[in-house]
C-alpha positions as CSV (number, residue, x, y, z in Angstrom):
1,M,-20.0,-4.0,-19.6
2,S,-19.5,-6.9,-17.7
3,P,-18.5,-6.8,-13.8
4,L,-15.0,-8.1,-14.7
5,S,-14.5,-5.3,-17.3
6,R,-15.8,-2.7,-15.0
7,S,-13.4,-4.2,-12.3
8,V,-10.3,-4.1,-14.5
9,L,-11.1,-0.5,-15.7
10,R,-11.5,0.7,-12.1
11,C,-8.1,-0.7,-11.1
12,F,-6.1,0.7,-13.9
13,T,-7.8,4.0,-13.8
14,T,-6.6,4.5,-10.2
15,T,-3.1,2.9,-10.3
16,T,-1.8,4.0,-13.7
17,A,-2.3,7.8,-13.8
18,Q,1.2,8.6,-15.1
19,R,0.6,11.1,-17.8
20,S,2.5,11.4,-21.2
21,S,3.3,14.3,-23.3
22,T,1.9,12.5,-26.4
23,T,-1.3,14.1,-27.3
24,I,-4.0,11.7,-27.9
25,T,-7.3,13.1,-28.5
26,P,-10.6,11.4,-28.1
27,Q,-11.0,11.3,-31.8
28,I,-7.7,9.5,-32.2
29,A,-8.7,7.0,-29.4
30,E,-12.0,6.4,-31.0
31,A,-10.5,5.8,-34.3
32,A,-8.1,3.3,-32.9
33,A,-10.8,1.6,-30.9
34,N,-12.9,1.1,-34.2
35,G,-9.8,-0.2,-36.1
36,L,-9.3,-2.8,-33.6
37,L,-13.0,-3.8,-33.6
38,Q,-12.8,-4.3,-37.4
39,K,-9.7,-6.2,-37.4
40,S,-9.7,-9.9,-38.5
41,L,-7.3,-12.0,-36.4
42,P,-6.1,-15.2,-38.0
43,S,-7.1,-18.6,-36.6
44,I,-4.3,-20.8,-35.3
45,R,-4.3,-24.6,-35.7
46,D,-2.1,-26.6,-33.4
47,W,-1.5,-30.3,-32.3
48,I,-1.7,-30.8,-28.5
49,S,1.4,-32.7,-28.3
50,P,2.0,-33.8,-24.7
51,Q,5.5,-32.2,-24.6
52,P,4.7,-28.6,-24.1
53,S,2.3,-29.4,-21.3
54,H,5.0,-31.8,-19.6
55,L,7.4,-28.9,-19.9
56,L,5.2,-26.5,-18.2
57,S,4.6,-29.0,-15.4
58,L,8.4,-29.4,-15.0
59,T,8.7,-25.6,-14.9
60,L,6.1,-25.1,-12.2
61,S,6.8,-28.4,-10.0
62,P,9.6,-26.8,-7.9
63,Y,7.3,-24.0,-6.7
64,L,4.1,-26.3,-6.4
65,R,6.1,-29.0,-4.7
66,T,4.9,-31.5,-7.2
67,T,6.8,-34.6,-8.4
68,I,7.0,-34.8,-12.2
69,P,8.8,-37.6,-14.2
70,R,11.6,-35.9,-16.2
71,S,11.2,-37.8,-19.4
72,S,7.7,-39.5,-19.4
73,P,5.2,-36.9,-20.7
74,P,1.6,-38.4,-20.6
75,V,0.3,-39.5,-24.1
76,T,-3.4,-39.7,-23.1
77,G,-5.7,-37.7,-21.0
78,E,-7.1,-34.2,-20.7
79,L,-5.1,-31.0,-21.1
80,P,-4.6,-29.6,-17.3
81,P,-6.2,-26.3,-16.2
82,G,-4.1,-23.3,-17.5
83,H,-1.8,-25.4,-19.8
84,H,-3.6,-24.2,-23.0
85,L,-1.5,-21.1,-22.3
86,V,1.5,-22.9,-24.1
87,Y,-0.4,-23.8,-27.0
88,F,-1.6,-21.8,-30.0
89,P,1.5,-19.5,-30.0
90,P,1.5,-16.4,-32.3
91,Q,2.5,-17.2,-35.8
92,L,4.5,-14.1,-36.4
93,P,8.0,-13.4,-38.2
94,E,10.1,-11.3,-36.4
95,E,9.3,-8.3,-38.7
96,L,5.9,-8.1,-37.2
97,L,7.3,-7.9,-33.8
98,L,7.1,-4.3,-32.3
99,H,10.0,-2.4,-30.6
100,D,9.1,-4.2,-27.2
101,G,8.9,-7.6,-28.7
102,S,5.0,-7.7,-28.6
103,D,2.6,-8.6,-31.3
104,A,2.0,-5.8,-33.9
105,E,-1.3,-7.5,-34.9
106,Q,-2.8,-6.7,-31.5
107,S,-1.5,-3.3,-31.2
108,P,-4.0,-0.1,-31.6
109,G,-1.2,2.0,-33.1
110,P,2.2,3.7,-32.5
111,Q,0.6,6.2,-29.9
112,W,0.3,3.2,-27.5
113,P,3.8,1.5,-27.5
114,R,3.4,-0.1,-24.1
115,R,1.1,-2.7,-22.8
116,M,0.2,-4.6,-19.7
117,W,-1.8,-7.6,-18.9
118,A,-4.7,-6.5,-16.9
119,G,-6.9,-9.5,-16.2
120,G,-9.2,-12.1,-18.0
121,S,-11.4,-15.2,-17.6
122,I,-11.0,-19.0,-18.6
123,T,-14.2,-21.1,-19.1
124,Y,-14.0,-25.0,-19.7
125,S,-16.6,-27.0,-21.3
126,S,-18.5,-29.1,-19.1
127,Y,-19.1,-31.7,-21.7
128,P,-16.2,-34.5,-21.9
129,A,-16.6,-34.9,-25.6
130,N,-15.7,-31.2,-26.2
131,R,-12.6,-31.0,-24.1
132,L,-8.9,-30.9,-25.2
133,Q,-7.0,-34.0,-25.2
134,F,-3.5,-34.9,-25.6
135,L,-2.9,-35.9,-29.6
136,D,-5.9,-33.6,-30.4
137,V,-5.8,-31.4,-33.5
138,A,-7.4,-28.1,-32.3
139,V,-8.1,-24.7,-33.7
140,L,-7.9,-21.1,-31.9
141,K,-10.5,-18.5,-33.2
142,E,-9.7,-15.1,-31.8
143,R,-11.4,-11.7,-32.2
144,V,-11.5,-8.3,-30.6
145,E,-14.5,-8.5,-28.3
146,S,-14.5,-4.9,-27.1
147,V,-12.4,-1.8,-26.6
148,Q,-12.9,0.7,-23.8
149,V,-11.2,4.1,-24.1
150,R,-10.3,5.6,-20.6
151,D,-8.3,8.9,-20.7
152,D,-5.3,8.1,-22.9
153,K,-5.5,4.4,-22.3
154,L,-7.1,1.6,-24.3
155,F,-8.7,-1.5,-22.7
156,V,-8.7,-4.2,-25.4
157,W,-10.6,-7.5,-24.6
158,F,-9.8,-10.3,-26.8
159,E,-12.0,-13.5,-27.0
160,R,-10.2,-16.8,-27.8
161,A,-12.2,-19.8,-28.5
162,M,-10.4,-23.1,-28.6
163,H,-12.1,-26.1,-30.5
164,R,-11.3,-29.7,-31.0
165,M,-11.0,-30.5,-34.8
166,P,-12.9,-31.2,-36.8
167,D,-14.9,-28.2,-35.7
168,S,-18.5,-29.3,-35.9
169,G,-20.0,-26.0,-34.4
170,A,-20.0,-27.6,-30.8
171,E,-19.2,-25.6,-27.7
172,P,-15.5,-24.6,-27.5
173,A,-13.3,-26.7,-25.3
174,I,-12.0,-23.6,-23.7
175,T,-13.1,-20.0,-24.0
176,E,-10.6,-17.4,-22.7
177,R,-11.1,-13.7,-22.5
178,R,-8.0,-11.7,-21.8
179,C,-7.6,-7.8,-21.3
180,L,-4.6,-5.9,-22.5
181,V,-4.3,-2.2,-21.5
182,F,-2.3,-0.3,-24.1
183,L,-0.6,2.8,-22.7
184,P,1.1,6.0,-24.2
185,P,4.8,6.4,-24.0
186,R,6.3,6.9,-20.6
187,E,7.8,10.4,-19.6
188,P,11.7,10.2,-19.8
189,G,13.1,9.9,-16.3
190,T,10.0,8.8,-14.6
191,R,9.2,5.6,-12.9
192,Q,6.2,3.3,-12.9
193,P,3.9,4.7,-9.9
194,P,3.4,2.3,-7.1
195,P,0.3,0.4,-7.3
196,Q,-2.6,0.8,-4.8
197,L,-2.0,-1.6,-1.9
198,L,-5.0,-3.8,-1.5
199,K,-4.4,-6.4,1.3
200,P,-6.2,-9.7,1.6
201,K,-8.7,-9.8,4.4
202,N,-9.2,-13.5,4.5
203,T,-7.0,-16.4,5.9
204,T,-5.6,-19.1,3.5
205,D,-6.6,-22.6,3.1
206,F,-3.5,-23.4,1.2
207,C,-0.4,-21.5,0.0
208,E,3.1,-21.7,-1.4
209,T,6.0,-19.3,-1.7
210,F,6.8,-18.2,-5.3
211,H,10.2,-16.8,-5.9
212,P,10.4,-16.2,-9.6
213,T,13.9,-16.5,-11.2
214,G,15.1,-15.2,-14.4
215,H,15.5,-18.9,-15.6
216,L,11.7,-19.3,-14.7
217,L,10.7,-16.4,-16.8
218,M,12.9,-17.2,-19.7
219,R,11.6,-20.7,-19.8
220,F,7.9,-19.4,-19.7
221,S,8.7,-16.9,-22.6
222,A,10.2,-19.7,-24.6
223,L,7.2,-22.1,-24.0
224,T,4.8,-19.3,-25.1
225,F,6.9,-18.0,-28.0
226,N,6.7,-14.6,-26.2
227,A,9.3,-12.0,-27.1
228,H,7.9,-9.2,-24.9
229,R,11.1,-7.7,-23.7
230,I,9.8,-6.7,-20.1
231,H,10.2,-10.3,-19.0
232,F,14.0,-10.9,-19.9
233,D,15.7,-7.6,-21.1
234,T,16.6,-5.7,-17.9
235,P,18.1,-2.4,-19.4
236,F,14.8,-2.2,-21.4
237,S,12.5,-3.1,-18.6
238,V,14.2,-0.6,-16.2
239,G,15.7,2.1,-18.5
240,E,12.7,2.4,-21.3
241,E,9.9,1.0,-19.3
242,G,10.6,2.4,-15.9
243,Y,10.1,-0.8,-13.9
244,R,12.5,-1.8,-11.0
245,A,13.2,-5.2,-12.6
246,N,12.0,-7.7,-15.2
247,L,8.3,-8.6,-14.9
248,C,6.5,-11.9,-14.5
249,H,4.1,-12.9,-17.2
250,G,0.4,-12.3,-16.4
251,P,-0.3,-16.0,-17.9
252,L,2.5,-17.4,-15.7
253,A,0.7,-16.3,-12.5
254,V,-2.6,-17.7,-13.8
255,A,-0.9,-21.0,-14.6
256,F,0.5,-21.1,-11.1
257,L,-2.8,-20.4,-9.4
258,L,-4.6,-23.0,-11.5
259,G,-1.8,-25.5,-10.7
260,L,-2.1,-24.8,-7.2
261,L,-5.9,-25.4,-7.1
262,K,-5.6,-28.5,-9.1
263,R,-3.1,-29.9,-6.6
264,E,-5.7,-29.1,-3.8
265,L,-8.7,-30.5,-5.7
266,G,-7.2,-34.0,-6.4
267,D,-9.3,-36.3,-8.5
268,G,-13.2,-35.9,-9.0
269,K,-13.4,-32.2,-9.3
270,R,-12.3,-30.0,-12.3
271,V,-12.1,-26.2,-12.8
272,K,-15.2,-24.8,-14.6
273,N,-14.3,-21.2,-14.6
274,F,-11.7,-18.8,-13.5
275,E,-11.9,-14.9,-13.4
276,Y,-9.0,-12.7,-12.3
277,R,-7.5,-9.3,-12.4
278,C,-3.8,-8.3,-12.3
279,L,-3.6,-5.6,-9.5
280,A,0.1,-5.0,-9.2
281,P,3.3,-6.2,-11.1
282,M,5.2,-9.3,-10.1
283,Y,8.9,-8.8,-10.4
284,V,11.8,-11.2,-10.9
285,N,13.8,-12.3,-7.8
286,E,11.3,-11.2,-5.3
287,R,9.3,-13.4,-3.0
288,Y,5.5,-13.7,-3.3
289,K,3.0,-16.0,-1.8
290,I,0.3,-17.7,-3.9
291,A,-2.7,-18.9,-2.0
292,G,-6.3,-19.8,-1.9
293,R,-9.2,-20.6,0.2
294,K,-12.7,-22.3,-0.2
295,M,-15.5,-19.8,-0.1
296,E,-18.8,-20.7,1.6
297,D,-20.6,-21.1,-1.7
298,G,-18.0,-23.7,-2.9
299,R,-16.0,-21.5,-5.1
300,F,-12.3,-20.8,-4.6
301,E,-10.7,-17.5,-4.0
302,L,-7.1,-17.6,-5.4
303,W,-4.6,-14.8,-5.3
304,A,-0.8,-14.0,-5.5
305,E,0.5,-11.6,-2.7
306,T,3.3,-9.0,-2.9
307,P,6.1,-8.8,-0.6
308,E,4.4,-5.8,0.9
309,G,1.3,-7.8,1.6
310,G,-0.9,-6.7,-1.2
311,Y,-2.7,-8.5,-4.0
312,S,-0.8,-8.9,-7.2
313,V,-3.3,-11.1,-8.8
314,K,-6.8,-11.9,-7.4
315,G,-9.4,-14.3,-9.0
316,I,-12.4,-16.5,-8.3
317,A,-12.5,-20.2,-9.6
318,E,-15.7,-22.0,-10.0
319,V,-15.2,-26.0,-9.7
320,E,-17.7,-28.9,-10.7
321,E,-17.8,-32.7,-10.3
322,D,-15.9,-34.1,-13.1
323,A,-18.1,-36.5,-15.3
324,G,-15.4,-37.3,-17.8
325,E,-13.1,-40.4,-17.7
326,N,-10.1,-38.4,-16.9
327,A,-10.6,-36.3,-13.8
328,L,-8.7,-33.2,-13.3
């Protein structure tokens, strides 16, 4: 098990201890895990049109204090870090969505009707010829990498490799690993337990205030073709899931953190790798801080901080000199 996998398991074991009356035996959990590992997920082709990336930049710009031309998306250049999140959307008709609006193809079964984004990593190719460029045709190949059973929860790691077309067998342009934790039904009348408060110990080198609105969450849901109701359906989020409000998307926080780092790096350097954990939910209409600092070894620590002063998302980014023609 990788250090990131162990870290995610440890976090969710200590912060989501709420029990359900649903009986999930070890045999049922192991059978579900094996079923996921044997599942074949479809490849997805996409055209890297400049428009989705441009709309994401417009969506993030008020929070990152960047100026984006309103009607002039770039038609050449490399896809910015984090912007792959608005490409390769799930190719699902409505009948393949679950009650909560999530993807039935990723679900381990009806015993785990809830899911949360727990963390992940993103690795970018260092070779300019492999990187995703605007107007490319690309393919996403996805597989279930591993499944860890912890009590009545399933931690499912998906590997997503994105290649420029034609796929010649070269190193992927982007390799993303994402962990989803699948949870049993919530006990009626209960609320989500408060997460463990882990406070940052270091000072920031750069930061911005992040006050997510309902408009922001709806725009990101639309850009990612994401129908998960916890992001926009308040009666569902509060009444059925037990949260105090609608939740921000895990990938939205990732896009903000990478956008903040890109702004600070300027030209000549690019993101090579980013590993992160989601430690506490981020809620609509609450005020957060997104921040970063340069570490002694040249890497960057990036995080989102809750109104209570604890981590919501925490990650480490590795950067490198950009040898390509289009520096990030």
